N, C-alpha and C positions, 0 to 999 in steps of 0.2 A: 121570767118575762111572760106576759100574756101575748100570744102570737096568733096572727091571722094568716091563713094560707090561701093564695089565689092561684089555682091551677085546674085545668079542665081534664087532666089525666089522672084517673083513680090510682094507678100504680105510683105515679110521682107523689101524690098526696100521701099515700101509705108510706113511701120511703121517707118523706119528711116527718111524718108522725113518729115513725120508729126512731129516726135519728134524734128528734127532740126528746123522746121519752128517756133517753140515756142520761139526760141532765134533769134532775127533779125540780130544778128552779123554773123550768119552762113548761108552759101549758098552752095547748092549742085551744083557742076559744071559739074559733069558727073556721070553716073552709068554704071558699067561694069558687064557682066554676068559671067565672069571667069577671072582668072589671066592673061591669054594672052591678053585679051581685055584691062584689067586694065593697063598692061605694055605699050600698044600702046597709050592709052589715057593719061597716065602720061607723056609720052614723048612729046605729043602735048600741054597739059595743066597741068602743075605741080600743084598739090593741096597743101594746107597747112597741110592737114591731110587726111589719107585714112582710111575708116571703112571697115575692111577686114573680110569676112566670111572665113571659113576653108574648107568645103567640097563642091567642085564645079567640073564640068567637065573640060576637057582639061588641065587646070593648077590649082591645088588646092591652098589654101590660104598660106600654108607654102612655097611652091615654088614661089608663086607670091610675098610674102614678101621678100624672098631671092633675087629675080630678081629686084624688085623695089629698094631695098637698095643697090644693086650693080650698077644699071644703072641710076636711078632717085631718089636718097635717099630723103625721107621725113618721117615725123612721121606717124606711123601706129598703129591703135587701132583695135585689134581683136574684132569683134562683131558677135557672133554666137548664134545659137538657145539654146545651153546648154553647158556652159563653163565646168561644172563639168564632163559631159559625155565625152567631147572632150579634157580633161586635157592634155593628151600626145601631141596632136597636138598643143595645146596652148603653151606648153613649147618649142616645136620645132619652132614655129613661133617667140617666144620671143628670142630664140637662134639666129634667123636670123635677129633680130632687132626690132620686134614689141615691143611697149612700155608697153602695158597692154591688158587686155581682159575683156569683159563684155557680159552678155546675151543680145540678141536682145530685144528691148522694145516691150511690149505687145500691139497689135493692136486689140482693142475690147472695151468692156464696161469698165466703171470706169473713173476716172479723168485722162485725157490725160497728164496733167502736172505731176501728181504723177508717171504715167507710164514712162514718159520721164526723170524724175529727175536723176536717176542713170547714164544714158548715158551722159546727159548734164554736170553732175558733173565731170565725167571722162574727158570729153573734156576740161572743165575748168582747171582741174589739169594739163593737157598736155600743155595748154596755158601758165600756170605759169612756167612750166619747159622750154618752148621755150624762154620765156623772160629771164630766168636765163642763158640759153645757150649763150646769147649775152653778158652777163656780165662777161667776162673773167677777172680775178683779175690781175690788173696791178699796184696796189697801194702799194705793198710791195716791198722793196728792197731785192735783193737776199742776204741772210746772208752768213757769213763765214761758210763753211762746215767743221766740225771737224771729223776726222776719229774715228770710233768706234773700241774699242779694246775688247769689251765684246762678248762672244759667244752668238749666236742668238738662241732663242727658240720659237719665235712667228712670224708667217707670217700673217699680216693683209691685207686683199684684199678688195678693193671696186670696184663695177661694177654697171652698169645700163643697158641702151638699148644695146642689143646684148650680155649682160653679161652671160646668161645661156650657150651659146655656147662657149664663151671664158673660162668660169670657167670649163666647161667639158674638154676642151683641157688641161688646167693647171693641174687639178686634175687627169686626165687620164695619164699625163706624169710623175707624181711623183713616186718614188719607194715605195714599200709596207712598207719598214722600215724607212720611212721619219722621221727625228729626231726632227721635230718641230711641235707645234700645229698650226692649221690654223683657223682663224676667218674670215668669209665672210660677208660683208655688201652689199647686193644686193637690189636695189630699186624694190619693188614688193608689190602688194596688199595683204592684210591679207588673203584673201580667197585662195590665191595660194601658200602661204609660205610652208605649210606642203607638198604639192605635189612637190614643187620645191626641197625641201630637199631630197625627195624620188627619184626624177628624177636625181639629181646630184649624189646621192649615187649609182645609176645604172651605171653612166658614170665614176665613180671614182675608183681608185685602193685602196684608203683608205676610211674608213667609214665617211659618212657625215650625220649629224643629226641636228635638230633644237636646237639652244642654249636656255638653261633654266636659270632662275634666280639662281645664286649661283654656276653655273657650273665652274669647274676648268679647266684650260688649260691642255691638254693632248697631248703629242707628237704622231703624226701619226693619229690624229683625226681632222676632219674639222667640225666646228660649224657654222651654218648659222643663222644670226640674224633674229628674228621674226619681224613682221611688226606692226605698230601702235605706237611703242615707240622706243627710242634710246637704242641700246646695247652699253654698256661701260665696260671698264676694271676698276673695283672698287678697287681692290687690285692688287698686282703684278702678282697674278695667279688666280684671281677670276672675273667672269663676272656677270653683272647684268643689269637691265633695268631701265630707267628713262624717265620721260615725258619732262624733260628740255633739251634744250630750246623748249618751246611750239610753237614758231612762225616759226620754220624751216619747209619748205614745204616737206622735206624728213624725213620720220620716218620709218625706221632708217636712220640716216645721217652718211655718211662716215667721214666727217669732225669731227663730235662729237666723233666717235669711235677713230679715229687717235689721236685726242687731248687727249683722256683719256689714250691712250697708252703712250704718251709723259709724262703724269702726273704720272702714276702709274707703268709703266714698270720698271724693274730693269736694263734696258739697253739692253735687249736681244730681239730685234724686227727688222722685215723688213716690209716695206710698199709697196703695189702694187696697182696701179690704172689701171683698164681695161676699155674697151670700154663703152661709155655712153654719154647721153645728159646732157648738163649743165656743172657745174664746181664744184659740190660737191666732196670733197676729195682733191682738189688741195691745199687748204690752209693747211689742215691737213698733207698732204704728205710733204709739205715744212717744217712744224714744225718738222716732224720726221727727215728730212734731216739736218736741222739746228742743231738738237740735236746730230747729228753724226750717225744716223741710215742709213742703206743701203736702197735705194728706187728704185723702177722700175715703169715706165709707158709704156703702150702698144704703139706701133708705129702706125702711121697713116695708113699705107698700110693694116694692118690686123685688124684695128678697124672698127666695123660695123658703129659706130657713133663716130667721132673724136671730142668729146666735152670735157669730163673730162680729158682724157690724154693730149689733147692740152692745156687746162688750166694749168695742172701740168707742162708741158714743158715750157709754157710761163713764169711761175714763177721760173723756174730753180729748181723745186722740185724733179726731178728724177735724181739719179746718172746715171742710164742707161735707155735708151729708146729702147725697144726690140720688135721684132715680137712675136706674141702670142706663136708660136711653140718653141721659145727659152726661155720662162720664166720658165717652169718647169725644164729643164736641168740646168738653172742658179741657181734656188733655191736648187736643189739637190746638186750642187757643193758647195754652201755656207754651206750646212749642212752635208758635206761628212765626217767631222771629229768631 
């Protein structure tokens, strides 16, 4: 991959260069001292991936991520000195489209390959997601859509890159007395999932918490899937976790959850696909629509990354394609009676 580095600390830049040099497939094409310089360099030479620090002069990493995704969109990985200490900024950057975050590799004594391994693994994971992003599902015929006559009680939402910001907009726009349960599948690393639930809860008018094994759906409560396993609907009103399918690169997977809703829901469900890289959730959303459920995909203009919603639109999986600001009012209208 051709990689751009954004960091104002020479030691951090050197640590990143050394780590990347351990994999001959990766090449550093430029290094910027702040977000403004990164934006200019991205316009001249667009990288396959940007390694973005958070705290810098002139333009910080959050604003730089926002500007790059607006003007020269490309995958961004937050790489900063201490992800835990900077958790709030990490989620702000992810809301702007950053895919993931990791600590800057250690430059000093010890095995350099061991020190670089977490960063190189993150980059490898992003490469996998980029490959899937090109594999928009075109092999299924669009089925006959049957109208649903059942009252809706569950909103199943899938999101990836740019998802935190989109989710905050949806959750913040719902009424406090919202009459359906919400389950959110967001692609996120295990180390961030608890903080993500807290961050969303701060931006939401209804309570948001991490989904636990055996949780029951509750109207007016949003449950965020944990990471490392797939969240599924095991009974019509009960959630649980499973390791199957093991070969899915996303854990949790939106497709897996949507399919479980089709299998176990009593017919009271709505599916929503928000901004994200790849095509996870497109097949599952189509399953929901083909079964007669109401489905929504975010539109291109308001998507930070128009991958998953595009795949859903290509399959004809969405009943409505809406700007992010219109999704909460639409859901509120569906559940008004």
